[in-house]
C-alpha positions, -999 to 999 in steps of 0.1 A, spaced: 735 713 901 759 700 874 770 664 873 807 657 878 825 644 846 837 609 851 860 589 828 844 558 812 850 526 831 877 503 817 881 467 824 897 436 810 872 416 789 881 379 786 854 374 759 866 371 723 846 363 692 856 357 656 839 343 625 857 316 606 867 325 570 843 309 546 858 286 519 840 306 491 812 331 489 787 334 461 784 367 443 760 381 451 755 367 485 719 378 485 697 396 460 661 409 466 640 426 440 605 440 447 602 419 479 573 426 503 569 413 538 545 415 568 523 396 592 490 383 579 472 412 561 495 438 577 521 446 551 552 461 568 577 463 540 571 469 503 592 468 471 625 460 489 656 459 467 688 446 482 720 434 466 747 421 490 781 412 475 811 399 494 827 426 515 794 446 518 786 464 550 751 474 558 735 497 583 699 495 594 683 528 605 646 538 608 619 551 631 600 528 654 576 507 634 594 512 601 602 475 597 638 471 608 631 439 629 608 426 601 637 430 576 661 412 600 636 383 604 632 381 567 670 380 561 675 354 587 648 331 574 626 335 605 599 351 583 588 337 550 
């Protein structure tokens, strides 16, 4: 039996969020060259190269266990 098509729910969302404009940004904002990261003896990421300049947009895609969360923790300073 086929499911009936239903329009997506729409509602008024009172939540609003914005970042303040920074006074000035360094260029580059962040640069990594040949960075490796992991937990103890378990190396998760190797030879990372990353160059973020003002106005950059990034997307983070990968299979499970590829190191996406590890990279985010590294970028946020949660992982040294």
